[in-house]
N, C-alpha and C positions, 0 to 999 in steps of 0.2 A: 518426603513430598506429600502434599495434601491432595485429597480427592474431591472432584466435582461430580455431579450427576450429568452425564452427557446424553443428549438426544440427537440421533441421526435423522436429519430431515431429507437428505438426498444423497445419492451415490452408492457405491463408488463408480467412477468413470475416469475420464482424462482430467488433467489438472483444473481445479477450480480456484478462483482468486477474487480479489477486488471487492470484498463486501462493503456496501455503502447503505446506510440506513436513511430512508427518505421521509421519515415521520410516521409512516404506517406500515411499511414493508421494507424488504431488503433486496437491493440489487446485488448481483454477483456475476462473475464471468466464468465461462468455460473456454479457456484460452484456445485450444486447438480445434474446437468446434466453431470458433469465431462467433460466439453467442453472448449476449448480455441478457440475463434472466432476472426474474423478480419472484421472490417468495412472499406470499401473502399469509401472515399469521392468522388472519380472520377465518380462513377456510383451509389452510395447509397446502394450497395449490402453488405450483411453480409454473410460470409462463415464460416463453421466450419473447422478450420485448424488442430486441434488435438482433438481426442476423448479418452475416458477412461483415464483421466488425474489425477486420484486419488483425485478428488475434488479440482482442482487447484483454488487458490484464488489470491493473489498478484502476479503481473508480473513485470519483469524488462528486458529491452533490454540492453545487454552488448555491449561494443564498438566494439567487434569482430562480432557482428550480432547475437549472440546466444540469446535465450529467456530463462530467468530464472523464475522458478515458485515455490511459496510456495504452498504446498498441504495439505489440511485438513486431508488427510489420514495419515499424519505423516512424511512428507519428504520435502526436497528441491531438485529440479531437474533442469536440463538444456536441452534445445533442441538446437542442433547445426543448422547451416544454411542448412544442408541436411535433417533436421527433426529428426535426431537420438536423442533419449532421454537417458540421463545419470542421475542416482540418485546420488546426491552429499552427502547427509547425511540423516540418519533416526533415530539416537540414540544419547543420551547424557549420558555418564557414564553407558552405557549398558542398558539404559531404552529408550523406544520408545518416540519420541517427541509427544507433545500433538496434535497440529493442526497448523503448521506454517501458518502465516497469511499475513504478509507484509514484504518487503525487500528493501534494498538499497545496492549499490555497491560503494566502495571507489576507489581511484586512484590506489591502489595496487591490485585491482581485488578481494578483500575480500567481502563476502556477510554478511551483518548485517540483522538479521531477528527477528521478534517477534513470540512467540509461546504460545498464549493463549489457553484456552479450554472453549468454550461457551455453547455447546448444550447438552452434556451428558458426565458424568464421567465414563461411562461404558468402561471397558478395559483400563482405564488410568493407566499409569505406573509412571509418574513423579508426585511429590507432590508440584510442583511449576510451575508458568507460568513466563517465563523469556525472556530476549533479549539475543541473541547469535550472534557469529561471526564465520564464517567458512573461512578457508584460502586455496587457491588453492595449490595442491601439485606440486612439481617441475617435477615429472615424469608423471603427468596427472592421477595418480591413485585415486581411491575413497575407502572409504569415505574421504572427506576433514576434516582436524582437526577442532574440534569445541571447542569454549570457551564460558562459561557463563559470561555475562556482568552485568546483573541486579540481585539484591537480594531483591528488595523492591517493585516489581511489582506483581499485582495479575491478571490482564488481559491486558498486553501490546498489542496494536493494530498497528495503523499507526506509522511510524517513518521517520525521515529525518536526514541527515547529513548536517551540515553547509558547505558552499562551501570551507571553509578553513579546514574542517574536524576536527575542535577543539571542536565542540559541537554536541551532539546527542539529537534530539528532539523526545520525545516519548509520544504517546497518551496512558495514563493509563485509560482504558475504561471498567471498570467492571460494568455490568448492573444489578447486583443483588441489591435488596433493601438495602439502607443504605451503599452502597459501594462507592469507590472513583473514581471520573471521573475528570481527570486533564490533562492539557498539561504541560509536564515537560521538563526541559533542564538538560542534564548531561554533564559536562566537560569531554572531552576525554584527558586523561593524557598521558604523554610522553611514558609510558610503554604500552599504549593501553587499560588500564583499565578505568573504569568510576569513576569520582569523585562524591561527594555528589550532589544530584539533587536539582534543584530549581523549585518550582511550579510557572508556568507562568500564568495559568488560572485554576480556579476551577469551574466546571459546576454544582456543587451541585447535586440535584436530577434529573437534565436533562441529556439526552444522550450526552456523550462527543464525542470527535473526533474519527472517524473511519479511514479515510485516509486523506492524505494531500500531497501537492506538493509546489514547489517553484515558485515564480515569480521573474523576473530579478531585480525588485526594492528591493529585499530582504525581501519581505513579504511572509507569509505562508498562503496558500489557503487551507482551511480545510472543510471536510464534517462533519456535526454534527447535533444533534437535532432530536426530534420526536414529535408526537402529544400528548404524555402522560403527558409531563411536560415541563416547560421552554418556550423559545420563539418560538419553532417549528423547523421543518426540514429545514435546511439552509446550505448555504456556508458562512463560516465566514473568514474574512481576518484579520490576526494577524500580528502585529509587532513582532520581535523576543524577545521582553521583555514581551509579553503576552497581550499587548494593542489590543483591538478589534477596528479595523478601520471602518468596515462596514460589514453588513450581508445581504444576499440575500436569500429569500424564495425559496425552491424547490417546483415546482407546484404540485407534487404528489410523495409520497414515501419518505423513509428515505435514504438520500444519504450515500453511502458506500465508494466511493473513487473518485478521480478526477485527471486529468492530462491535461496539455496544449498540443495542437497539431495544425494542419494546417500548411500551407506553411511558415508562419512567427511565429509559436507558439503563436498565439493570440486567438485561439479558445479553450474553456474549455470543456472537455468531462467529464461527471459525470455518475456514475452507482448508483443503489439503491438496498435496501433490497427487493423491490417489482419487481425487474428485469427489470428496465428501462435502456436505454442508452440515455442520453441527450447530447445536444451540445448547448453552448452559444457562438455565433460567435464574440461578442464584449463585453469583460469584462473590457476594458480599461487597460489591463495588458498584458505582454508577459511572457511566461513560461520559466523556466530554467530546463532542463532535466539533470538527474544524472544517469549514466555518460553521458556526452553531445554528444560524437561522435558515435552515433549509425548509423548502415548501413541500408538503406531501405530494406524492405522485398521484396524478389524476388521469393517466392514460388508460 
């Protein structure tokens, strides 16, 4: 394993997640405190931007400057540039979503998101954990129409769309004993449905991928691992065929998600299950944001 120089910017506390670079700073979430925060590299300060966020998890900056959030409370929402919140979806076929986790946006403005259930089945309405896609309405009304995309996932977590939007990469990350922990690739077919998946990497009994992001060289940068089994808590760099190129130990905590930021998108920000916010200033790579044309935060 290769070493990086890790800088701890915040934590530890409860779970932090959802890092999203806005052009000049980093949004991230504190799930169980229901907060969306922002780290400002210019002064090192962390501020709470939104409270009572329904346990927001994964975040995404849209090209129009809006902030999209998966919420453990069972919804996907959007904060516009004035801070107004709109709930985009809460149900599938009349049943409440489990706990939306992570999301990506395609060039058509559709949101693809995962919906696992990890902590408790109390009050659960759906009998499956799937990947979905929601499509903006022409008149701006809500809820957005929702489609179920996967029928073979038990705990889908992080996901990525290939730059050509022809492949969906999904972290199948079920943490129950004897469960399946894989990095999968699903072809996106012409009608928008997903074809038969390919297993790119099987983590065995070790913790699989939680979150992941793209580098401009086409590699996948992923958070994975724990102290219970396997190589340990780490950032793994994958080729898109599943080949592991290199791994980097996280100094403390189990990494939950990562994103590139900084002036030239060369700095990697990492959140953890133990509530850290880390930064690695030099990873030897440059990040690729999806969608790429985000507007800097002005709030």
